C-alpha positions as MATLAB code, in Angstrom:
seq = 'SLGHCPVTDVANYGWSLRLDNDGFAAHNREDRDYTAGLSFTFYDASERKLAAAVRKALRWTDKRTGFAQIDQCESALQRTEISDFGLVLFSPDEIGRVEPSEADRPYANLLYLSSSRYAINAEQSVMRQSTMTIGFLGTPAAEAIHSGVHQLLGSQDPRGYSQQLSDGGELTARYSVARRSLLSMGSGRSQYDLSLALEGSVGYLTEGVIG';
ca = [
      -2.983  -20.859  -15.725;
      -2.224  -21.194  -11.811;
      -0.781  -24.540  -11.271;
      -3.462  -26.937  -12.718;
      -6.269  -24.294  -12.147;
      -7.825  -22.572  -15.102;
      -7.833  -18.853  -14.759;
      -9.913  -16.019  -15.935;
      -8.532  -12.567  -16.253;
     -10.742   -9.917  -14.916;
     -11.339   -7.177  -17.522;
     -10.704   -4.093  -15.270;
      -9.305   -1.118  -17.095;
      -8.881    2.075  -15.550;
      -7.161    4.481  -13.133;
      -7.896    6.312   -9.754;
      -6.241    9.141   -7.824;
      -6.386    9.455   -3.950;
      -5.363   12.244   -1.995;
      -5.585   12.466    1.856;
      -4.348   15.190    4.228;
      -5.030   15.914    7.944;
      -5.963   19.379    6.500;
      -9.306   17.754    5.359;
     -10.248   16.915    8.865;
     -12.876   18.845   10.558;
     -11.144   18.573   13.897;
      -7.406   17.949   15.269;
      -5.539   19.012   12.073;
      -2.305   18.877   13.567;
       0.865   17.435   11.670;
       1.628   14.503   13.576;
       2.494   10.869   12.577;
       0.851   10.089    9.439;
       0.066   13.479    7.768;
      -0.509   13.151    4.181;
      -0.504   10.681    1.236;
      -0.989   10.947   -2.736;
      -1.404    7.849   -5.014;
      -2.123    6.881   -8.571;
      -3.586    3.414   -9.088;
      -3.690    1.908  -12.457;
      -4.596   -1.637  -13.675;
      -4.211   -4.136  -16.573;
      -3.326   -2.715  -19.752;
      -1.669    0.546  -18.244;
      -0.275   -1.688  -15.387;
       1.571   -3.986  -17.374;
       3.637   -1.359  -19.139;
       4.256    1.107  -16.327;
       5.065   -1.426  -13.564;
       6.820   -4.262  -15.439;
       9.970   -4.478  -13.568;
       7.989   -4.532  -10.112;
       5.565   -7.168  -11.540;
       8.404   -9.454  -12.244;
       9.841   -9.170   -8.922;
       6.386  -10.017   -7.539;
       5.983  -13.029   -9.675;
       9.384  -14.232   -9.141;
       8.973  -13.988   -5.139;
       5.472  -15.589   -5.400;
       6.957  -18.486   -7.033;
       9.736  -18.839   -4.732;
       7.566  -18.681   -1.419;
       4.840  -20.726   -3.048;
       2.292  -18.495   -2.405;
       0.890  -18.583   -6.036;
      -0.031  -22.403   -5.605;
      -1.041  -22.165   -2.023;
      -4.860  -22.945   -2.848;
      -5.980  -25.874   -5.003;
      -8.939  -25.136   -6.930;
     -11.927  -26.865   -8.064;
     -13.295  -24.219  -10.124;
     -12.072  -21.199  -12.370;
      -9.992  -18.333  -10.573;
     -10.671  -14.758  -11.324;
      -7.504  -12.730  -11.230;
      -6.594   -9.181  -11.592;
      -3.319   -6.943  -11.263;
      -3.135   -3.327  -10.174;
      -0.113   -0.974   -9.408;
       0.136    2.097   -7.168;
       2.656    4.895   -7.585;
       2.590    7.341   -4.593;
       4.207    9.065   -1.671;
       3.298    8.903    1.863;
       4.648   11.577    4.667;
       4.976   11.205    8.287;
       5.839   14.132   10.538;
       6.682   14.928   14.105;
       4.244   16.592   16.595;
       6.397   19.825   16.537;
       6.826   20.700   12.891;
       8.811   23.887   13.804;
      11.621   22.037   15.543;
      14.807   21.841   13.658;
      16.624   19.598   15.770;
      15.244   15.918   16.498;
      13.546   15.222   19.896;
      13.903   11.885   21.599;
      10.103   12.394   22.848;
       8.713   12.964   19.221;
       8.904   10.889   15.918;
      11.272   12.166   13.110;
      10.199   13.190    9.757;
       9.768   10.355    7.079;
       8.643    9.616    3.531;
       8.185    6.964    1.186;
       8.056    7.458   -2.537;
       6.734    3.984   -4.004;
       5.914    1.859   -6.766;
       3.981   -1.224   -5.929;
       2.369   -4.170   -7.844;
      -0.492   -6.419   -6.649;
      -2.017   -9.617   -7.663;
      -5.450  -10.725   -6.765;
      -6.797  -14.157   -7.157;
     -10.516  -14.765   -6.195;
     -12.047  -18.297   -5.976;
     -15.765  -17.562   -5.686;
     -16.860  -21.128   -4.954;
     -14.469  -21.300   -2.178;
     -15.214  -17.682   -1.097;
     -11.329  -17.100   -0.759;
      -9.333  -14.287   -1.950;
      -5.704  -14.266   -2.150;
      -3.380  -10.931   -2.619;
       0.392  -10.550   -2.879;
       2.068   -7.108   -3.171;
       5.723   -6.146   -4.044;
       6.578   -2.467   -3.175;
       9.834   -1.034   -4.037;
      10.748    2.884   -3.245;
      12.922    5.251   -1.845;
      12.935    6.694    1.706;
      13.936   10.241    2.685;
      13.385   11.793   -0.628;
      13.516   15.643   -0.962;
      10.051   15.877   -2.710;
       8.285   15.229    0.339;
       9.689   18.635    1.906;
       8.802   20.525   -1.174;
       5.211   19.138   -1.212;
       4.629   19.637    2.575;
       6.090   23.457    2.535;
       4.006   24.099   -0.527;
       0.634   23.000    1.055;
       1.472   24.860    4.211;
       2.147   28.076    2.304;
      -0.975   27.565    0.277;
      -3.105   27.058    3.336;
      -1.240   29.769    5.438;
       0.139   27.225    8.153;
       3.153   26.873    9.773;
       6.276   26.103    7.688;
       7.697   22.428    8.366;
      11.078   22.466    9.550;
      13.678   19.775   10.477;
      13.456   17.810    7.216;
      17.266   17.656    7.338;
      16.833   15.139   10.158;
      14.505   12.854    8.550;
      15.038    9.216    8.171;
      17.221    8.181    5.324;
      17.736   11.956    4.436;
      18.542   12.194    0.628;
      17.102    8.779   -0.306;
      17.488    5.124    0.352;
      16.394    2.303   -1.598;
      13.727   -0.015    0.174;
      11.269   -2.791   -0.579;
       8.449   -4.870    1.088;
       6.778   -8.093    0.210;
       3.219   -8.801    1.696;
       0.706  -11.540    1.355;
      -2.963  -11.896    2.298;
      -5.609  -14.551    2.432;
      -9.208  -13.743    3.094;
     -12.133  -16.194    3.502;
     -15.680  -15.765    4.141;
     -16.991  -18.195    6.790;
     -20.429  -17.261    7.054;
     -23.033  -14.746    5.882;
     -26.573  -13.886    6.664;
     -29.383  -12.218    4.835;
     -32.876  -11.104    5.541;
     -33.175   -9.182    8.795;
     -29.950  -10.724    9.975;
     -27.498   -9.331    7.440;
     -23.567  -10.018    8.276;
     -20.402  -11.164    7.037;
     -18.124  -13.214    9.138;
     -14.541  -13.613    7.408;
     -10.978  -14.643    8.383;
      -7.925  -12.713    7.293;
      -4.477  -13.740    7.511;
      -1.719  -11.259    6.524;
       2.074  -10.804    6.596;
       4.814   -8.737    5.274;
       8.731   -8.653    5.110;
      10.858   -5.722    4.317;
      10.664   -1.943    5.655;
       7.510   -3.101    7.563;
       7.760   -6.577    8.939;
       4.555   -7.872   10.626;
       1.712  -10.531   10.988;
      -1.796   -9.774   11.236;
      -4.773  -11.991   11.861;
      -8.444  -10.666   11.832;
];
């Protein structure tokens, strides 16, 4: 249970694979800023086994922040848990440059494992999400993958990875929370959804967002 609230676990079992790369774009295929990402998402039965340590860290942090008990509910909550394992890559505009440039961003990558908890109160039209991400910055895997893809496509070989952020690997983490509520919706000829989203995170990316 979540506080005094009855909770229903949503029976979602499965996995998904996501791959994005600027090479898939019809135009502007330059390697700059966010250049590629690969992630494997799994939930429930597999998630509980493969991401047990991250799940424990997430639950511990949720309890300490009080986020798990933010909403008092009048009806059952639906809850599900998912995890992501992936790699995201960022690169400068001039990938052939060996030495860093103050006018260009450096290479960077994050190899991570994250665990997320979703709680949905259908009666109040509110969804809450908390996520714990633990990973490594600057792993050598990014250069091998980046170079391999460019060789396959016949593109310029990326250079300068020796100047990437936290070259060789650095442990990092991020804790984020979000609350989204449906304020109003219309049907018929006037179909619309009006919602309010509040988000915040602390760690390798610290920010607050309202939408």
